[in-house]
C-alpha positions in Angstrom: 85.1 15.9 70.7 87.4 13.0 71.8 86.5 10.4 74.4 86.6 11.6 78.1 89.8 9.8 79.0 91.6 11.0 75.8 90.4 14.6 76.3 92.3 14.7 79.6 95.5 13.8 77.8 94.8 16.3 75.0 94.1 19.0 77.6 97.5 18.4 79.2 99.3 18.2 75.9 97.6 21.4 74.6 98.8 23.4 77.6 102.3 21.9 77.5 102.6 23.2 73.9 101.5 26.6 75.1 104.1 26.4 77.9 106.9 25.6 75.4 105.9 28.1 72.8 103.8 31.2 73.8 104.9 31.2 77.5 108.6 30.2 77.1 110.9 32.7 78.9 108.1 34.8 80.4 108.9 35.9 84.0 105.4 34.8 85.3 106.4 31.1 84.9 107.2 29.3 88.1 110.2 27.1 87.1 109.3 24.6 89.9 106.0 23.9 88.3 104.9 21.7 85.3 101.8 21.3 83.3 99.7 18.5 84.8 96.1 17.5 85.1 95.2 16.1 88.5 92.2 15.3 90.7 90.2 14.0 87.8 86.7 12.7 88.7 83.3 12.2 87.2 80.6 14.8 87.7 77.3 13.6 86.3 77.9 13.2 82.5 81.1 15.4 82.8 84.7 15.1 83.9 86.1 17.6 86.2 89.8 18.1 87.0 92.4 20.7 88.1 94.8 21.9 85.5 98.1 23.0 87.0 100.5 25.0 84.8 103.6 27.0 85.7 101.5 30.2 85.3 98.0 29.4 86.8 95.8 26.7 88.3 92.2 26.2 87.1 89.3 24.0 87.7 88.3 22.5 84.3 84.9 21.0 83.4 84.9 18.8 80.3 81.4 18.0 78.9 80.3 14.4 78.3 78.4 15.8 75.3 78.7 19.1 73.4 76.0 20.8 75.5 78.0 24.1 75.7 79.1 24.2 72.1 76.5 26.8 71.3 77.6 29.1 74.0 79.9 32.0 73.0 83.5 31.8 74.0 84.2 33.9 77.1 80.6 33.7 78.4 80.2 32.7 82.0 78.1 29.7 83.2 77.2 29.0 86.8 77.6 25.3 87.8 76.1 24.0 91.0 78.3 21.7 93.1 77.5 20.0 96.4 79.3 22.8 98.4 78.5 25.8 96.3 77.9 27.2 92.8 80.9 28.3 90.8 81.1 30.5 87.7 83.0 29.0 84.8 84.2 30.6 81.6 83.4 28.9 78.3 86.3 28.1 75.9 86.3 26.4 72.5 89.3 24.5 71.2 89.5 22.4 68.1 91.5 19.6 69.8 89.8 19.7 73.2 86.2 20.7 72.2 84.2 23.1 74.4 85.2 23.2 78.0 84.6 25.3 81.1 87.3 26.7 83.4 87.2 28.5 86.8 90.3 30.2 88.1 91.7 28.8 91.3 95.0 30.7 91.3 95.7 33.4 88.7 99.4 32.9 89.4 101.4 30.1 90.9 104.6 32.0 91.2 104.6 31.5 95.0 104.0 27.8 95.0 107.1 26.1 96.4 106.8 22.9 94.2 104.6 20.7 92.1 103.7 18.4 95.1 102.2 21.4 97.0 100.2 22.3 93.9 98.9 18.7 93.6 97.9 18.7 97.3 96.1 22.0 96.9 94.3 20.7 93.8 93.1 17.5 95.7 91.9 19.6 98.7 90.0 22.0 96.4 88.3 19.0 94.7 87.5 17.3 98.0 86.0 20.5 99.4 84.0 21.2 96.3 82.2 17.9 96.7 81.8 18.2 100.4 78.2 19.4 101.0 78.6 20.1 104.7 80.5 23.4 104.9 81.3 22.8 108.5 83.3 19.6 107.8 85.0 20.9 104.7 88.5 22.1 105.2 89.2 25.8 104.7 90.4 26.7 101.2 94.1 27.2 100.9 95.0 30.7 99.7 98.4 32.2 98.8 98.9 33.7 102.3 98.3 30.4 104.1 100.4 28.5 101.6 103.4 30.7 102.2 103.0 31.6 105.9 101.1 28.7 107.4 98.9 31.3 109.1 95.6 29.7 108.2 93.2 29.8 105.3 90.4 32.2 104.4 
């Protein structure tokens, strides 16, 4: 696997290729969105980030070592964060290595723009690492994003 900083670039480039090849022209793409890795931070020996694409938004955990390389693709692993435990799916990729992903938004068709997606990603990351649930902001969901009626 490549170095941690480089794997972030490789992750973004990998999904940009998917956008321009496999996903091109599909109606599920939000034309106001781009492939971007944001809210990158250290998490123990790992790097965690949010991957924004024109078709989904995922939390991605990149290992500092190949500790999940022996786990089958598609298996689920629970990872404990200060706020809560999340289930991640294991993926293997020749360029990226083994990484874990957790769905934040299965579709981003309702996001008005990339700036909003970035802000949601930053808020998710902040909340994930806030151990006091009372002080953490409520998670933004599609309804609150579009209507401003509050979060879940």
